[in-house]
C-alpha positions in Angstrom: -2.4 -32.9 -35.0 -2.5 -32.3 -31.2 -3.5 -28.6 -31.7 -6.5 -30.0 -33.8 -7.2 -32.6 -31.1 -7.2 -29.9 -28.3 -9.5 -27.7 -30.3 -12.2 -30.4 -30.7 -15.2 -30.7 -28.4 -15.1 -33.2 -25.6 -17.7 -35.4 -27.5 -15.4 -35.6 -30.6 -12.4 -36.3 -28.4 -14.2 -39.2 -26.7 -15.2 -40.6 -30.1 -11.6 -40.5 -31.3 -10.4 -42.3 -28.2 -13.1 -44.9 -28.6 -12.2 -45.5 -32.2 -8.5 -45.9 -31.2 -9.5 -48.5 -28.6 -11.7 -50.4 -31.1 -8.9 -50.5 -33.6 -6.6 -51.7 -30.8 -9.0 -54.7 -30.2 -8.8 -55.7 -33.8 -5.0 -55.3 -34.0 -4.7 -57.3 -30.7 -6.8 -60.2 -32.1 -4.8 -60.3 -35.3 -1.6 -60.2 -33.2 -2.8 -63.1 -31.1 -3.5 -65.3 -34.2 0.0 -64.4 -35.5 1.6 -65.5 -32.2 -0.4 -68.8 -32.2 0.5 -69.5 -35.8 4.2 -68.5 -35.2 4.1 -66.2 -38.2 4.5 -62.5 -38.8 1.2 -62.2 -40.6 -1.6 -64.8 -39.9 -2.8 -65.3 -43.5 -4.6 -68.5 -42.8 -6.3 -67.2 -39.7 -7.4 -64.1 -41.5 -8.9 -66.1 -44.4 -10.6 -68.6 -42.1 -11.5 -66.4 -39.1 -12.1 -62.9 -40.7 -15.7 -62.9 -39.6 -14.7 -63.9 -36.1 -12.3 -61.0 -35.8 -14.9 -58.6 -37.2 -17.5 -59.9 -34.7 -15.1 -59.5 -31.7 -14.3 -56.0 -32.9 -18.0 -54.9 -33.2 -18.9 -56.4 -29.8 -16.0 -54.4 -28.3 -17.8 -51.1 -29.0 -20.6 -51.4 -26.4 -18.2 -53.0 -23.9 -15.7 -50.2 -24.2 -18.4 -47.6 -23.9 -19.8 -49.3 -20.8 -16.4 -49.5 -19.1 -15.7 -45.9 -20.1 -12.0 -46.0 -21.2 -12.7 -43.1 -23.6 -14.0 -40.9 -20.8 -10.6 -40.6 -19.0 -9.0 -37.3 -20.0 -5.8 -38.0 -22.0 -3.8 -35.3 -20.2 -5.0 -36.7 -16.8 -4.3 -40.4 -17.5 -2.7 -41.9 -14.4 -1.8 -45.4 -13.2 -5.1 -46.0 -11.5 -6.9 -45.4 -14.8 -5.3 -48.6 -16.0 -8.0 -50.4 -14.1 -10.5 -49.4 -16.7 -8.3 -50.8 -19.4 -7.9 -54.0 -17.4 -11.7 -54.4 -17.1 -12.1 -53.9 -20.9 -9.3 -56.4 -21.6 -10.9 -59.0 -19.3 -14.2 -58.5 -21.1 -12.5 -58.8 -24.5 -10.8 -62.0 -23.3 -14.1 -63.5 -22.3 -15.8 -62.5 -25.6 -12.9 -63.7 -27.7 -12.7 -67.1 -25.8 -16.4 -67.8 -26.1 -16.7 -66.9 -29.8 -13.5 -68.8 -30.5 -14.9 -72.0 -28.9 -18.2 -71.6 -30.7 -16.4 -71.2 -34.0 -14.2 -74.3 -33.4 -10.9 -72.3 -33.2 -8.1 -74.4 -31.7 -6.3 -73.0 -28.6 -9.3 -70.7 -27.9 -8.1 -70.0 -24.3 -4.6 -69.0 -25.4 -6.1 -66.8 -28.1 -8.2 -65.0 -25.5 -5.3 -64.4 -23.1 -2.9 -63.1 -25.8 -5.6 -60.8 -27.1 -6.2 -59.4 -23.6 -2.4 -58.9 -22.9 -1.9 -57.3 -26.4 -4.8 -54.9 -25.9 -3.5 -53.8 -22.5 -0.1 -53.2 -23.9 -1.4 -51.1 -26.9 -4.0 -49.3 -24.7 -1.7 -48.3 -21.9 1.3 -47.4 -24.1 -0.8 -45.4 -26.4 -2.4 -43.4 -23.6 0.9 -42.7 -21.9 2.6 -41.6 -25.1 -0.4 -39.4 -26.0 -0.5 -37.9 -22.5 3.2 -37.1 -22.6 2.9 -35.4 -26.0 -0.2 -33.5 -25.0 1.2 -32.3 -21.7 4.3 -31.1 -23.5 2.2 -29.3 -26.0 0.0 -27.7 -23.3 2.8 -26.6 -20.9 5.7 -25.7 -23.2 4.0 -22.8 -24.9 5.6 -19.3 -25.1 4.7 -16.7 -22.5 3.9 -19.1 -19.6 5.7 -18.4 -16.3 8.0 -21.3 -15.4 7.2 -22.2 -11.8 8.6 -24.6 -9.2 6.2 -26.3 -6.8 7.7 -26.4 -3.3 6.3 -29.5 -1.6 6.0 -32.9 -3.4 3.2 -34.1 -1.2 -0.5 -34.6 -1.9 -1.2 -30.9 -2.3 1.8 -30.5 -4.6 0.6 -33.4 -6.8 -2.9 -31.9 -7.0 -1.5 -28.5 -7.8 0.7 -30.0 -10.6 -2.4 -31.6 -12.1 -4.3 -28.3 -12.0 -1.3 -26.3 -13.5 -0.9 -28.7 -16.3 -4.2 -27.3 -17.7 -3.3 -23.7 -16.8 -2.5 -21.3 -19.6 -0.6 -18.8 -17.4 1.9 -20.9 -15.4 4.1 -23.8 -16.5 5.3 -26.2 -13.8 8.9 -27.3 -14.4 10.0 -29.0 -11.2 9.2 -30.1 -7.6 11.3 -28.9 -4.7 11.3 -30.6 -1.4 13.5 -30.5 1.8 12.9 -34.2 2.3 16.2 -35.9 1.2 14.3 -39.2 0.6 12.2 -37.5 -2.2 15.0 -35.6 -3.9 16.1 -37.0 -7.3 12.8 -39.0 -7.4 10.1 -38.4 -10.0 6.6 -37.6 -8.8 3.7 -37.5 -11.3 6.3 -37.3 -14.1 8.2 -34.4 -12.7 11.6 -34.5 -10.9 12.0 -33.5 -7.3 15.0 -31.3 -6.6 16.7 -29.7 -3.7 16.9 -26.1 -2.7 20.5 -25.8 -4.1 19.1 -27.1 -7.5 16.3 -24.6 -7.3 18.8 -21.7 -6.7 20.7 -22.7 -9.8 17.5 -22.9 -11.9 16.4 -19.4 -10.7 19.8 -17.9 -11.6 19.5 -19.4 -15.1 16.0 -18.1 -15.5 14.4 -21.5 -15.7 12.2 -20.8 -12.6 10.5 -17.4 -12.2 8.0 -18.1 -9.4 7.8 -20.5 -6.5 4.5 -22.0 -5.4 4.3 -23.2 -1.8 2.1 -26.3 -1.8 2.0 -27.0 2.0 -1.5 -25.9 3.2 -1.2 -27.8 6.5 2.0 -25.9 7.5 1.6 -23.6 10.5 2.0 -19.9 10.0 5.3 -19.4 11.7 7.0 -22.1 9.7 5.3 -20.9 6.5 6.7 -17.4 7.1 10.2 -18.8 7.7 10.2 -20.8 4.5 8.7 -17.9 2.6 11.5 -15.6 3.9 14.2 -18.1 2.9 12.7 -18.7 -0.6 12.2 -15.0 -1.2 15.9 -14.4 -0.6 16.6 -16.4 -3.8 15.3 -13.5 -5.8 12.0 -14.6 -7.1 8.2 -14.3 -6.3 6.8 -16.7 -3.7 3.1 -17.6 -3.8 1.3 -19.8 -1.3 -1.7 -22.1 -1.2 -4.2 -21.2 1.6 -5.0 -23.6 4.4 -7.1 -26.7 3.8 -10.1 -24.9 5.3 -9.8 -22.0 2.9 -9.3 -24.5 0.0 -12.6 -26.2 0.8 -14.4 -22.8 0.6 -12.3 -21.5 -2.3 -12.1 -22.1 -6.1 -9.5 -24.9 -6.3 -5.8 -25.1 -6.0 -4.5 -23.1 -8.9 -7.1 -20.4 -8.4 -6.3 -20.2 -4.7 -2.6 -19.3 -5.0 -1.9 -15.9 -3.4 1.2 -13.8 -2.8 2.5 -13.9 0.8 2.2 -10.3 2.0 2.5 -8.3 5.3 -1.3 -8.0 5.6 -1.3 -11.1 7.7 0.2 -9.0 10.5 -3.1 -7.2 10.8 -4.4 -9.5 13.6 -8.0 -9.3 12.4 -10.1 -9.9 9.2 -9.8 -7.2 6.6 -12.9 -5.1 6.3 -14.8 -5.2 3.0 -15.4 -1.6 2.0 -16.3 -2.3 -1.6 -19.8 -0.9 -2.0 -21.8 0.3 -5.1 -22.2 3.8 -3.7 -18.4 4.3 -3.7 -18.1 3.7 -7.4 -21.2 5.8 -8.1 -19.8 8.7 -6.1 -16.8 9.1 -8.3 -17.8 7.8 -11.7 -17.6 10.5 -14.3 -16.4 13.1 -11.8 -13.3 15.4 -11.8 -11.2 14.5 -8.8 -8.1 16.2 -7.3 -5.9 14.2 -4.9 -3.3 16.2 -2.9 -0.3 14.3 -1.6 -0.8 12.0 -4.5 2.8 10.6 -4.3 2.5 9.5 -0.7 1.5 6.1 0.7 -2.2 6.9 1.2 -2.4 9.4 -1.7 -1.0 6.9 -4.3 -3.4 4.2 -3.2 -6.3 6.6 -3.4 -5.2 7.3 -7.0 -5.4 3.6 -7.8 -8.8 3.1 -6.2 -10.2 6.2 -7.8 -9.2 5.0 -11.3 -11.2 1.8 -10.7 -14.3 4.1 -10.1 -13.8 5.5 -13.7 -13.8 9.3 -13.1 -13.8 11.7 -16.0 -10.6 13.3 -14.9 -8.0 12.6 -12.2 -5.6 15.4 -11.1 -2.6 14.4 -9.0 -0.8 17.1 -6.9 2.4 16.7 -4.8 5.3 19.0 -3.9 7.8 16.1 -4.4 8.8 15.9 -8.0 10.0 12.3 -7.8 6.9 11.1 -5.9 4.6 12.7 -8.4 6.7 11.3 -11.4 6.5 7.8 -9.9 2.8 7.6 -9.4 2.0 9.4 -12.7 4.2 7.0 -14.6 2.5 4.0 -12.9 -1.1 5.3 -13.6 -0.8 6.8 -17.0 -1.1 3.5 -19.0 -4.1 2.5 -16.8 -5.8 5.8 -17.3 -5.2 5.7 -21.1 -6.6 2.2 -21.3 -9.7 3.3 -19.4 -10.1 6.6 -21.3 -9.6 8.7 -18.2 -7.8 12.1 -18.4 -4.8 12.1 -16.0 -3.0 15.3 -15.0 0.0 15.6 -12.8 0.7 19.0 -11.1 3.6 20.1 -8.9 2.8 22.5 -6.1 2.3 23.1 -2.4 -1.1 23.0 -0.8 0.0 26.1 1.2 0.3 28.1 -2.1 -3.2 29.7 -2.5 -2.6 31.0 -6.1 -1.3 27.6 -7.2 -4.2 25.8 -5.7 -6.7 28.2 -7.3 -5.1 27.6 -10.7 -5.1 23.8 -10.3 -8.7 23.6 -9.1 -9.9 26.0 -11.8 -8.1 24.5 -14.8 -9.3 21.0 -14.0 -12.8 22.1 -13.0 -12.6 19.9 -9.9 -15.7 18.4 -8.4 -14.1 16.4 -5.5 -10.9 17.1 -3.4 -9.3 14.2 -1.5 -6.8 15.9 0.8 -3.9 13.5 1.7 -1.1 16.0 1.9 0.5 16.2 5.3 3.7 15.9 7.3 3.0 12.8 9.4 6.3 11.5 10.9 5.9 12.3 14.6 9.5 12.7 15.7 10.4 14.7 12.6 7.4 17.1 13.0 8.2 17.3 16.7 11.7 18.7 15.8 10.2 21.0 13.1 7.0 22.1 14.9 6.6 25.5 13.1 6.8 24.1 9.6 4.8 21.0 10.6 1.9 23.0 11.9 2.1 25.5 8.9 1.8 22.7 6.4 -0.7 20.5 8.1 -3.0 23.2 9.3 -2.7 26.1 6.8 -2.1 23.7 3.8 -5.5 22.1 4.7 -7.2 25.4 5.3 -5.8 27.1 2.2 -6.9 24.3 -0.1 -10.3 24.0 1.6 -11.0 27.7 1.3 -10.0 27.6 -2.4 -12.3 24.6 -2.9 -15.2 26.4 -1.2 -14.7 29.5 -3.3 -14.7 27.4 -6.5 -17.9 25.6 -5.3 -16.3 22.2 -5.3 -18.9 19.6 -4.4 -16.9 17.7 -1.7 -13.7 18.0 0.3 -12.5 15.0 2.2 -9.6 15.4 4.7 -7.4 12.4 5.6 -6.9 12.6 9.3 -5.4 10.4 12.0 -6.1 8.8 15.4 -3.2 10.9 16.7 -5.5 13.9 16.5 -7.5 12.6 19.4 -6.2 14.1 22.6 -2.8 14.6 21.0 0.5 14.7 22.8 2.6 15.7 19.8 2.7 18.5 17.3 1.7 16.3 14.4 -1.5 15.1 16.1 -2.3 18.7 17.3 -1.8 20.1 13.8 -4.2 17.5 12.4 -6.8 18.2 15.2 -6.7 21.9 14.4 -7.1 21.1 10.7 -10.2 19.0 11.6 -11.6 22.0 13.7 -10.8 24.4 10.9 -12.7 22.3 8.3 -15.7 21.9 10.6 -15.7 25.7 11.1 -15.6 26.3 7.4 -18.5 24.0 6.9 -20.8 26.3 8.9 -20.3 29.0 6.2 -20.4 26.7 3.2 -23.6 26.4 1.2 -22.3 24.3 -1.7 -19.2 22.3 -0.6 -19.6 19.4 1.8 -16.5 19.0 4.1 -15.7 15.7 5.9 -12.7 14.1 7.5 -11.7 10.5 7.9 -9.8 9.4 11.0 -7.9 6.1 11.2 -4.8 4.5 12.7 -1.5 3.2 11.4 -1.4 1.9 7.8 0.5 -1.4 7.3 3.7 -0.8 5.4 3.3 2.9 4.8 6.4 5.1 4.6 7.8 6.0 8.0 5.6 3.4 9.9 6.8 0.9 12.4 6.7 -2.2 10.1 9.2 -1.1 7.5 11.4 0.1 10.4 11.3 -3.3 12.1 11.9 -5.1 8.8 15.0 -3.0 8.3 16.2 -3.7 11.8 15.6 -7.5 11.5 17.5 -7.5 8.1 20.5 -5.9 9.9 20.4 -8.5 12.7 18.8 -6.3 15.3 18.2 -5.0 17.7 14.6 -4.0 17.2 14.1 -0.7 19.1 10.8 -0.6 21.0 9.8 2.7 22.8 7.8 1.0 25.5 6.8 -2.5 26.6 3.1 -1.6 26.7 2.7 0.6 23.7 -0.2 -0.2 21.4 -1.5 1.0 18.0 -4.4 0.5 15.7 -3.5 -0.9 12.3 -5.3 -1.2 9.0 -4.3 -2.1 5.5 -3.6 0.5 2.8 -6.6 -0.6 0.8 -8.9 -0.3 3.9 -7.6 3.2 4.6 -8.1 4.4 1.0 -11.6 2.9 0.6 -12.6 4.4 3.9 -11.6 7.8 2.6 -13.6 7.2 -0.6 -16.7 6.0 1.2 -16.6 9.1 3.4 -16.9 11.1 0.3 -20.0 9.1 -0.6 -21.6 9.4 2.9 -20.6 13.0 3.7 -23.4 15.3 4.9 -21.1 18.1 6.0 -18.6 18.5 8.8 -18.6 14.7 9.4 -15.9 12.8 11.3 -15.8 9.2 10.0 -14.0 6.4 11.9 -13.5 2.8 10.9 -14.1 -0.1 13.4 -10.5 -1.2 13.5 -10.8 -4.0 16.1 -8.6 -4.3 19.1 -5.3 -2.3 19.2 -2.1 -4.3 18.6 0.7 -4.4 21.2 3.8 -3.3 19.4 6.1 -5.7 21.3 3.9 -8.6 20.2 4.0 -7.3 16.7 7.9 -7.1 16.8 8.1 -10.7 18.2 5.7 -11.9 15.5 7.7 -10.2 12.7 10.9 -11.9 14.0 9.2 -15.3 14.1 7.7 -14.9 10.6 11.2 -14.1 9.4 12.3 -17.6 10.5 14.2 -16.2 13.5 13.8 -16.2 17.3 13.7 -13.4 19.8 16.7 -13.1 22.2 15.5 -12.6 25.8 16.0 -14.0 29.3 14.0 -17.2 28.3 16.0 -17.6 25.1 19.5 -16.1 25.5 20.7 -17.8 22.3 17.9 -16.2 20.1 18.6 -14.3 16.9 17.1 -10.8 17.4 17.0 -8.7 20.5 14.1 -6.4 21.3 15.5 -3.3 23.0 13.3 -0.8 24.9 14.6 2.7 24.4 11.8 4.8 26.0 9.0 6.9 24.6 10.0 9.6 22.1 9.0 13.2 22.6 5.2 13.5 22.0 4.6 9.8 21.8 1.6 8.2 23.5 1.3 4.7 25.0 -2.0 4.2 23.2 -4.1 5.9 20.6 -7.8 6.7 20.6 -10.3 7.0 17.8 -13.0 9.1 19.4 -13.1 12.3 21.5 -16.6 11.6 22.9 -19.1 8.9 23.3 -21.7 10.1 20.8 -21.2 7.7 17.9 -23.7 7.3 15.0 -24.0 4.6 12.4 -23.6 4.9 8.7 -24.8 2.7 5.8 -21.7 0.6 6.3 -21.7 -1.5 9.6 -17.9 -1.0 10.0 -17.9 2.8 9.6 -19.0 5.2 12.3 -19.8 8.9 12.4 -18.4 10.7 15.5 -20.4 13.6 17.0 -17.8 15.8 18.7 -17.7 19.4 20.1 -16.7 22.1 17.7 -15.2 25.5 18.2 -17.2 28.7 17.4 -16.3 30.8 14.5 -14.9 33.5 16.9 -12.7 30.9 18.8 -11.4 29.4 15.5 -10.5 32.8 14.1 -8.7 33.8 17.3 -6.6 30.5 17.3 -5.7 30.9 13.6 -4.7 34.5 14.2 -2.4 33.5 17.1 -0.9 30.6 15.2 -0.1 32.9 12.2 1.6 35.3 14.5 3.9 32.7 16.1 4.7 31.2 12.7 5.8 34.6 11.6 8.0 35.0 14.6 9.1 31.3 14.6 8.3 31.2 18.4 8.1 27.4 19.1 7.3 27.9 22.9 4.4 30.2 22.2 3.1 27.8 19.6 3.1 25.0 22.1 1.3 27.2 24.6 -1.4 28.0 22.1 -1.9 24.3 21.3 -2.1 23.5 25.0 -4.8 26.1 25.4 -6.7 25.2 22.3 -6.5 21.5 21.7 -8.0 19.1 24.2 -5.4 16.8 25.7 -2.3 18.5 24.3 0.5 19.0 26.9 3.4 20.6 25.1 4.9 23.3 27.4 5.8 23.5 31.1 5.8 27.3 31.5 3.5 29.9 30.0 6.4 31.9 28.6 6.4 34.3 25.7 2.7 34.4 25.5 1.9 38.0 26.3 -0.9 39.3 24.1 -1.9 35.9 22.8 -4.9 35.4 25.0 
């Protein structure tokens, strides 16, 4: 019956509720006559006052419609909605009393009062019972996620009301740290403690926690989130009251609590129509597809609906992981997905991969990027980052690939380490190749640190905080640019849409972030405090260990001051000096020679001579014949 009731239009449902109220009036009048006669069934009254009862019932219809008792949603009936029933009961008492006097009914006043009380009892009881059954029917369905609402205040009550009509989540309990609220019932749902919540989670009765505390400050919100996340379930949070006013309501505003809030600036919207058009129906190759940037590029490209997406990585596990994730999405969208193992330094392998998939666009994200590790393996780091890029680019040019986009880094600007120098040489090699390319458009995208990517500072700090510290900071004043994974990936894709040939694209990343401030913030967002001279009893110590080999205090995004706009206001095109074909050929020849001899000192000397800003050797040793 309730399934049928729910399926009806709102007009039919209101008509049914009005009919129930009209019948309740008639029943209440009959009940009042029975009380006054002192009998179970008022036979005499019905025979003598049947017309009176019918008249009262008919007159109740316009009164009930005017008061609007049938316009209150049954599932949302609350105690303040009783006022409408009280107005209707008062009106019915007046009508009953007046008509009873006019018809000479004895005890007319008592008849009116009993009728009103009986109607209120039937009306309120019927609504509450109906609400209870309807809510159970709406919220106890199969497949809905059982959720606990953390915070039994006003926001929690409003969220509960919204979720009772939600088809995805099923509220099962309130949770609140206020002992005065625990064991109480709020809006028909019990308020429990955190220990109760932990037991419910362990038994599978709660699968998600919704934080309903939009006025809580960010530090406390992070602490509570950290504590609740440790219980082993998802934690979502309502935004602030300001965001709620501008948003789409409570239930629609729930969002997962993520590390993106560490960005320190608004995320940049890089979703543009030209990005989707540039890749729709195309055949795309992504190298380094199993890495942090590469895997996100794969996800973003799928949304652009290419004809074919080819994933390439030298790591079997990384390639297996991303291919396994994307295959169902590609199948659902009708996109051909191909996973290929191989090294970007292997020319024959790259020729085969590009030829077999008839690639139109190459997104090159393959690189060794961990600065200290590359610093200790400089020969292999340079071989992979420089010649892996150049080998794939030359193959793409020979195959007349339409576009080749290189993922670069801000560490390539006046680099002080091998990783940055290798990426700068890769940029120069690509720009040199562009001068001899009639078909393929080459471009590169330069950006800073990506939040949460493998090997970056944030996962390291998270691990150190989880172990109780200390957090190891290389310098008090060290700063870095940060961006989200989605920003970095979309920037790469937009560069492919904007590329004219030899371009260097850079995102306006806002102000650089002080890493010590970032460490302190991460500690506080974990619900802990920093141990220092001002707070010797703090939880986590931040220890300065000194700059690592090749590490800079700050990063730069541009080599020069010539900066041009692009169609997107947050993306810039840098105009920088390039090497001549002869200079580039000389450098490549020298680098190949030192790689063959595994001469690290000579390699650093070449980089010092060739890459602006690089200081990697103290003496010009072992360099005879290199100039």
